[in-house]
C-alpha positions as CSV (number, residue, x, y, z in Angstrom):
1,M,20.6,-125.7,-196.4
2,G,20.3,-123.1,-193.8
3,I,24.0,-123.2,-192.8
4,L,25.7,-119.9,-192.0
5,L,29.2,-119.6,-193.6
6,L,31.4,-117.5,-191.4
7,P,34.8,-116.5,-192.9
8,Q,37.4,-115.7,-190.2
9,P,41.1,-114.8,-190.6
10,F,43.0,-117.5,-188.7
11,G,46.4,-117.1,-190.5
12,T,48.5,-119.5,-192.6
13,Q,51.0,-120.6,-190.0
14,K,51.4,-124.4,-189.3
15,G,48.6,-125.5,-187.0
16,A,46.2,-122.7,-188.0
17,I,42.5,-123.4,-187.8
18,M,41.2,-124.3,-191.3
19,G,37.6,-124.7,-190.4
20,F,35.0,-126.1,-188.1
21,F,31.3,-127.0,-188.1
22,L,29.1,-126.1,-185.1
23,E,25.4,-126.6,-184.4
24,Q,24.1,-124.8,-181.4
25,R,20.4,-124.3,-180.6
26,R,19.5,-125.5,-184.1
27,I,21.7,-122.9,-185.7
28,K,24.3,-124.5,-188.0
29,T,27.5,-122.7,-188.9
30,I,30.6,-123.5,-190.8
31,T,33.5,-121.2,-189.9
32,Y,36.4,-121.3,-192.3
33,N,39.8,-119.6,-192.5
34,S,39.5,-116.7,-194.9
35,D,43.4,-116.4,-195.1
36,L,43.5,-119.7,-197.1
37,S,43.5,-119.8,-200.9
38,D,40.0,-119.7,-202.5
39,D,40.5,-123.3,-203.7
40,L,41.4,-124.5,-200.2
41,Q,38.5,-122.5,-198.7
42,R,36.1,-124.3,-201.1
43,I,37.5,-127.7,-200.0
44,I,37.3,-126.9,-196.3
45,V,33.7,-125.7,-196.6
46,G,32.9,-128.9,-198.6
47,H,34.5,-131.0,-195.9
48,E,32.7,-129.3,-193.0
49,L,29.5,-129.5,-194.9
50,G,30.1,-133.3,-194.9
51,H,30.3,-133.2,-191.2
52,S,27.0,-131.3,-191.0
53,V,25.2,-133.6,-193.3
54,L,26.7,-136.9,-192.1
55,H,27.4,-136.5,-188.5
56,A,25.2,-133.9,-186.8
57,R,22.3,-136.4,-186.7
58,D,24.6,-138.7,-184.7
59,G,24.4,-136.3,-181.8
60,I,27.8,-134.7,-182.7
61,H,27.3,-131.0,-183.0
62,A,30.9,-129.7,-183.3
63,F,33.8,-130.6,-185.5
64,H,37.2,-128.9,-185.5
65,D,39.6,-130.2,-188.1
66,V,42.8,-129.8,-186.1
67,G,42.5,-131.9,-182.9
68,L,40.1,-134.7,-183.7
69,F,42.0,-136.7,-186.4
70,D,43.0,-139.6,-184.2
71,V,39.7,-139.8,-182.4
72,S,37.4,-139.6,-185.4
73,S,39.3,-140.9,-188.4
74,R,36.0,-142.6,-189.6
75,F,34.3,-139.2,-189.5
76,E,37.1,-137.5,-191.2
77,R,37.2,-140.1,-194.0
78,E,33.5,-139.8,-194.5
79,A,33.7,-136.0,-194.6
80,N,36.5,-136.3,-197.2
81,L,34.5,-138.7,-199.3
82,F,31.5,-136.3,-199.1
83,A,33.7,-133.3,-200.1
84,A,35.2,-135.2,-203.0
85,E,31.8,-136.2,-204.3
86,F,30.3,-132.8,-203.7
87,L,33.1,-130.8,-205.3
88,L,34.2,-133.0,-208.2
89,E,31.8,-134.0,-211.0
90,D,32.4,-137.5,-212.4
91,D,32.3,-136.1,-216.0
92,E,34.8,-133.4,-215.1
93,V,37.3,-135.9,-213.7
94,L,36.9,-138.3,-216.6
95,E,37.4,-135.4,-219.1
96,T,40.5,-134.2,-217.3
97,L,41.9,-137.7,-217.3
98,A,41.1,-138.1,-221.1
99,Q,43.1,-135.0,-221.9
100,G,46.3,-136.9,-221.0
101,G,48.7,-136.4,-218.2
102,D,48.9,-138.3,-215.0
103,F,47.0,-138.4,-211.7
104,F,49.1,-135.5,-210.2
105,S,48.5,-133.2,-213.2
106,A,44.8,-134.1,-213.1
107,A,44.7,-132.9,-209.5
108,A,46.4,-129.7,-210.4
109,V,44.0,-129.1,-213.3
110,L,41.0,-129.8,-211.0
111,R,42.6,-127.5,-208.4
112,V,42.3,-130.0,-205.6
113,P,45.0,-131.7,-203.4
114,M,45.9,-135.1,-204.8
115,E,44.5,-136.7,-201.7
116,L,41.0,-135.4,-202.5
117,L,41.3,-136.8,-206.0
118,D,42.2,-140.1,-204.5
119,F,39.0,-140.0,-202.5
120,K,37.0,-139.2,-205.7
121,F,38.7,-142.2,-207.4
122,R,37.5,-144.5,-204.6
123,I,34.0,-143.3,-205.1
124,M,34.2,-143.6,-208.9
125,K,35.4,-147.2,-208.5
126,W,32.5,-148.0,-206.2
127,K,30.2,-146.6,-208.9
128,G,31.7,-148.9,-211.4
129,Y,33.9,-146.5,-213.4
130,D,37.1,-148.0,-214.9
131,V,39.7,-145.6,-213.4
132,A,43.3,-146.5,-212.8
133,E,44.5,-147.3,-209.3
134,P,45.8,-143.9,-207.9
135,P,49.5,-143.8,-207.1
136,I,48.7,-142.7,-203.5
137,M,46.5,-143.9,-200.7
138,A,45.3,-140.7,-198.9
139,Q,44.9,-140.8,-195.2
140,S,41.7,-139.5,-193.5
141,N,43.8,-136.7,-191.9
142,F,45.4,-135.3,-195.0
143,L,43.9,-131.8,-194.6
144,R,46.0,-131.5,-191.4
145,D,49.2,-131.6,-193.5
146,V,48.1,-129.5,-196.5
147,D,50.2,-126.4,-197.3
148,L,47.9,-123.6,-196.1
149,I,49.3,-121.2,-198.6
150,S,49.2,-123.3,-201.8
151,G,46.4,-125.7,-200.8
152,Q,48.6,-128.7,-201.9
């Protein structure tokens, strides 16, 4: 897609930068925190890719996922839905659920925060899949509160 991925060590302390999307002079970049777990890096890049695909055409050319949660909850929700659909295959989710266990164990097997699985369930319901109602209702800003070390 012509987007540069730039890993940067931002640390794992509370409030550390997880990632951001920037487009300047037609050059698109996603900068992500290389100190995060591989699973969380993958989620952050998917989320920022959502901003690139969904929001850059709206004239918004920079997203930073620390300070914009209240102002752009719609944009954050859309980026989370994009990341859930991009990173989790429908069949993979259904197979994991068929193996038994509950919603929380499925999130662990799929190596995603339970909130991202909730977003995927919403999409699957919209597609007509018969999936149970998740035991949580994820907020658009859930990535702000994710444990930066474990990714959960």
